[in-house]
C-alpha positions as CSV (number, residue, x, y, z in Angstrom):
1,M,48.9,169.8,98.4
2,S,51.2,167.9,96.1
3,G,52.7,166.1,99.1
4,K,49.3,164.9,100.2
5,Q,48.4,163.8,96.6
6,S,51.6,161.8,96.5
7,V,50.8,160.0,99.7
8,L,47.3,159.2,98.6
9,R,48.6,158.0,95.2
10,T,51.0,155.7,96.9
11,I,48.3,154.3,99.2
12,V,46.0,153.7,96.2
13,N,48.7,152.1,94.1
14,R,49.7,149.8,96.9
15,N,46.0,148.7,97.4
16,V,45.6,148.1,93.7
17,E,48.9,146.2,93.7
18,R,47.8,144.0,96.6
19,Q,44.5,143.2,94.9
20,L,46.3,142.2,91.6
21,V,48.7,140.0,93.5
22,K,45.8,138.4,95.4
23,E,43.9,137.7,92.1
24,F,47.1,136.3,90.6
25,L,47.8,133.9,93.5
26,I,44.1,132.8,93.8
27,E,44.2,131.9,90.1
28,N,47.4,129.9,90.4
29,T,46.7,128.2,93.7
30,K,43.1,127.1,93.3
31,T,43.9,123.4,93.8
32,A,45.8,124.2,97.0
33,G,42.8,125.9,98.7
34,F,43.9,129.5,98.8
35,G,43.0,130.9,102.2
36,G,44.4,134.5,102.1
37,L,47.7,136.3,102.0
38,T,49.8,138.8,104.0
39,I,52.1,141.3,102.4
40,N,54.7,143.0,104.5
41,R,57.2,145.5,103.1
42,T,60.6,145.8,104.7
43,P,63.9,147.6,103.8
44,N,65.2,144.2,102.5
45,G,62.2,143.3,100.3
46,T,58.5,142.4,100.2
47,S,57.4,139.3,102.1
48,V,54.3,137.6,100.6
49,E,52.9,134.8,102.8
50,I,50.2,132.6,101.3
51,R,47.8,130.7,103.6
52,A,46.6,127.5,101.9
53,E,44.7,124.4,102.8
54,K,47.2,122.2,101.0
55,P,50.7,123.9,101.2
56,G,52.3,121.0,99.3
57,R,50.4,122.0,96.1
58,V,51.8,125.5,96.4
59,I,55.4,124.3,97.0
60,G,55.5,121.6,94.4
61,K,58.1,118.9,93.9
62,R,61.5,120.2,95.1
63,G,59.9,123.7,95.4
64,K,59.3,124.1,91.6
65,I,55.9,125.6,91.8
66,I,56.7,128.2,94.6
67,N,59.9,129.1,92.8
68,D,58.0,129.7,89.5
69,L,55.4,131.8,91.3
70,Q,58.1,133.9,93.0
71,K,59.8,134.5,89.7
72,R,56.5,135.6,88.1
73,L,55.8,137.9,91.1
74,N,59.2,139.5,90.5
75,D,58.8,139.8,86.7
76,E,55.1,140.8,86.5
77,F,54.5,143.0,89.5
78,E,56.1,146.1,90.9
79,L,57.2,144.4,94.1
80,F,60.6,145.2,95.6
81,N,62.6,141.9,96.0
82,P,59.6,139.7,96.6
83,R,59.9,136.6,98.9
84,L,57.1,134.1,98.7
85,S,56.3,131.6,101.5
86,V,53.3,129.4,102.4
87,E,51.6,128.5,105.6
88,E,49.0,125.8,106.2
89,V,45.4,127.0,107.1
90,E,44.8,125.9,110.7
91,D,41.1,125.1,110.2
92,P,39.9,125.3,106.5
93,T,36.2,125.1,107.5
94,L,36.6,128.4,109.5
95,N,38.5,130.2,106.6
96,A,36.0,132.3,104.6
97,Q,38.1,132.3,101.4
98,V,38.6,128.6,101.4
99,M,34.9,128.0,102.0
100,A,33.9,130.4,99.3
101,Q,36.1,128.6,96.8
102,K,34.7,125.2,97.9
103,I,31.1,126.4,97.3
104,A,32.0,127.8,93.9
105,S,33.7,124.5,93.0
106,A,30.6,122.6,94.1
107,L,28.4,124.8,92.0
108,E,30.6,124.2,88.9
109,R,30.4,120.5,89.5
110,G,26.6,120.7,89.3
111,W,25.5,121.0,93.0
112,Y,22.2,122.8,93.4
113,Y,22.8,126.2,94.9
114,R,20.6,125.6,98.0
115,R,22.4,122.4,98.8
116,A,25.8,123.9,98.4
117,G,25.1,127.1,100.4
118,A,23.1,125.4,103.2
119,S,25.6,122.5,103.8
120,A,28.5,124.9,103.8
121,A,26.8,127.1,106.4
122,D,26.0,124.1,108.6
123,N,29.6,122.8,108.4
124,I,31.0,126.3,109.3
125,M,28.7,126.5,112.4
126,Q,29.6,122.9,113.4
127,A,33.3,123.9,113.3
128,G,32.6,126.5,116.1
129,A,31.9,129.8,114.3
130,R,29.7,132.3,116.1
131,G,27.8,133.0,112.9
132,V,27.9,132.8,109.1
133,I,26.4,134.4,106.0
134,V,26.7,132.6,102.7
135,T,25.6,134.6,99.7
136,V,25.2,133.3,96.2
137,A,24.3,135.7,93.5
138,G,23.8,135.4,89.7
139,K,22.0,133.2,87.3
140,L,21.1,130.5,89.8
141,T,18.3,128.7,88.0
142,G,17.4,130.7,84.9
143,A,18.2,133.8,82.8
144,R,17.4,136.3,85.5
145,N,19.9,137.2,88.3
146,R,18.9,136.2,91.8
147,T,20.5,136.5,95.2
148,Q,20.1,133.9,98.0
149,K,21.5,134.1,101.5
150,F,22.0,131.4,104.1
151,I,22.4,132.9,107.6
152,L,23.1,131.0,110.8
153,G,24.1,132.1,114.3
154,H,25.1,135.6,115.3
155,V,26.2,137.9,112.5
156,K,26.9,141.6,111.9
157,Y,26.2,143.3,108.6
158,C,28.1,146.6,109.0
159,G,30.0,148.8,111.4
160,E,33.2,148.3,113.4
161,T,32.1,145.0,114.9
162,A,31.6,143.5,111.4
163,L,35.0,144.8,110.2
164,E,36.8,143.6,113.3
165,F,35.2,140.2,114.0
166,M,33.9,138.9,110.6
167,D,36.2,137.3,108.0
168,K,35.1,137.6,104.3
169,G,35.9,135.5,101.3
170,Y,34.8,135.7,97.7
171,A,34.9,133.3,94.7
172,V,33.3,132.9,91.3
173,A,31.7,129.9,89.8
174,V,31.6,129.7,86.0
175,K,28.5,127.9,84.7
176,K,26.8,127.6,81.3
177,L,24.1,130.1,82.2
178,G,26.7,132.6,83.5
179,T,28.8,133.4,86.5
180,I,27.7,133.0,90.1
181,G,29.4,135.1,92.8
182,V,29.9,133.4,96.2
183,T,30.5,135.4,99.3
184,V,31.2,133.9,102.7
185,Q,31.3,135.9,105.9
186,I,32.2,134.2,109.2
187,M,31.9,135.5,112.7
188,R,35.1,134.1,114.2
189,K,35.2,131.3,116.8
190,G,35.6,132.2,120.4
191,I,35.3,136.0,120.2
192,T,33.5,138.2,122.8
193,L,31.3,140.8,121.3
194,P,31.2,144.4,122.8
195,H,27.6,144.0,124.1
196,E,28.3,140.7,125.9
197,I,29.1,141.0,129.6
198,S,29.6,138.5,132.4
199,V,27.9,138.8,135.8
200,F,29.7,137.3,138.8
201,S,28.5,136.6,142.3
202,E,30.5,138.0,145.3
203,E,31.9,134.6,145.9
204,E,33.1,134.2,142.3
205,L,34.7,137.7,142.4
206,R,36.5,136.8,145.6
207,I,37.8,133.5,144.1
208,R,39.0,135.4,141.0
209,A,40.7,138.1,143.1
210,D,42.5,135.5,145.2
211,A,43.7,133.7,142.1
212,E,45.0,136.9,140.6
213,T,46.8,137.8,143.9
214,T,48.4,134.3,144.0
215,E,49.6,134.7,140.4
216,V,51.2,138.1,141.1
217,E,53.0,136.8,144.1
218,A,54.3,133.8,142.2
219,V,55.7,136.1,139.5
220,E,57.3,138.4,142.1
221,E,59.0,135.4,143.8
222,A,60.3,134.1,140.5
223,S,61.8,137.5,139.6
224,E,63.6,137.6,142.9
């Protein structure tokens, strides 16, 4: 039993550690458009890769900012030999974390919550997402907490499909009335959902079969 408890404790500790590192990096890379991170543990150390909209603001002049962040990771967290790197977000409009932070920033600058949420959802769909849910919750217009959702396209709320195909980002806007939580969930671009099937005619199936046969023959000839 003690062995199982030890494994569970290790898993919990690593998840807590990951969340603390994420919060630390979000706080210190806000101006760079933090878009997520990947932590990989190897025998030689811990690789921490940041995805950012503006990598230059994470790196800094002559690498000063990224070197300072790496030093703080080493001093303040229980990471084994951390190595920090940064990668540019390919399409910020389709990155849930980037968009959540942009909405939160817009709210802090005085944007009305309906305008901020609706325009962000429209931009995400125009970028090619299959679907999007933008949720803003908190003291939106008065003393009472409210929740408003902006939903476009095809979305899933729960289950394996939601976990596999929907990306999620979260940010907080701090306003005079209180804080507003912003959640963005994006059904990724170009995915095929489990219930979606394609129906081909006999002619289309024959053409596809001929193309596959030609491709196999070409590979065999090249290997010879």
